[in-house]
C-alpha positions as CSV (number, residue, x, y, z in Angstrom):
1,M,-8.9,-6.5,-11.7
2,K,-9.0,-8.6,-8.5
3,S,-9.1,-7.3,-4.9
4,I,-7.8,-8.9,-1.8
5,I,-8.8,-7.2,1.5
6,V,-7.0,-8.0,4.8
7,C,-8.8,-6.6,7.8
8,S,-9.6,-7.1,11.5
9,G,-10.9,-5.0,14.3
10,K,-8.2,-6.2,16.6
11,G,-4.6,-5.0,16.6
12,G,-1.6,-7.3,16.6
13,V,-3.1,-10.2,14.7
14,G,-0.8,-10.0,11.7
15,K,-2.7,-8.0,9.1
16,T,0.4,-6.1,7.9
17,L,2.5,-9.3,7.8
18,V,-0.1,-11.1,5.7
19,S,-0.6,-8.1,3.5
20,S,3.1,-7.6,2.9
21,S,3.5,-11.3,2.1
22,I,0.7,-11.2,-0.4
23,I,2.2,-8.0,-2.0
24,K,5.7,-9.5,-2.3
25,S,4.4,-12.7,-3.7
26,L,2.3,-10.9,-6.4
27,L,5.2,-8.6,-7.3
28,G,7.5,-11.6,-7.6
29,K,5.1,-13.1,-10.1
30,G,5.2,-9.9,-12.2
31,Y,1.8,-8.4,-11.3
32,N,1.0,-4.7,-11.0
33,V,-0.1,-4.2,-7.4
34,G,-1.9,-1.3,-5.7
35,A,-2.0,-1.2,-1.9
36,I,-3.7,1.0,0.7
37,D,-2.6,1.0,4.3
38,L,-5.5,2.5,6.3
39,D,-4.1,1.5,9.8
40,I,-4.6,4.6,11.9
41,D,-2.6,3.3,15.0
42,N,0.4,1.7,13.3
43,P,0.6,2.3,9.5
44,N,3.8,0.5,8.7
45,L,3.1,-1.4,5.5
46,A,5.6,0.7,3.6
47,E,8.3,-0.3,6.1
48,F,7.4,-4.0,5.8
49,I,7.7,-4.0,2.0
50,G,10.6,-1.6,1.8
51,V,9.0,1.4,0.1
52,Q,10.5,4.7,0.8
53,G,8.5,7.7,-0.4
54,T,5.4,9.5,0.4
55,I,2.1,10.4,-1.1
56,S,2.3,13.5,-3.1
57,F,-0.1,15.9,-4.8
58,A,-0.4,16.7,-8.5
59,Y,-2.9,18.5,-10.7
60,S,-4.9,16.8,-13.4
61,D,-7.5,18.7,-15.4
62,G,-7.3,21.6,-12.9
63,K,-8.1,19.3,-9.9
64,K,-5.6,18.5,-7.1
65,I,-5.2,14.7,-6.9
66,L,-3.2,12.3,-4.6
67,V,-0.3,10.4,-6.2
68,P,0.8,7.2,-4.5
69,A,4.4,6.3,-3.6
70,Q,5.5,4.1,-6.5
71,V,8.3,1.5,-6.8
72,D,8.5,-0.6,-9.9
73,K,5.1,-2.3,-10.2
74,L,3.8,-1.3,-6.8
75,K,1.7,1.8,-6.0
76,L,1.1,2.4,-2.3
77,F,-1.1,4.8,-0.3
78,S,-0.3,4.7,3.4
79,M,-1.5,6.7,6.4
80,S,2.1,7.0,7.4
């Protein structure tokens, strides 16, 4: 498993644009992709890549767990 992290302390520099481009490129090549949008001010990665859905909760072995929004080979956690 490889990780790509896109981050910056400044807003408006294109983090979401770069992230969504990388995600779309990897999905286009058939990769399974997991993404986490931790932007507190403007969490709109889901909108950029066209994912509609929300994080939900489920129970596994008696524990409550978060389940990401999933579309095909993409799993997305977003602050939105």
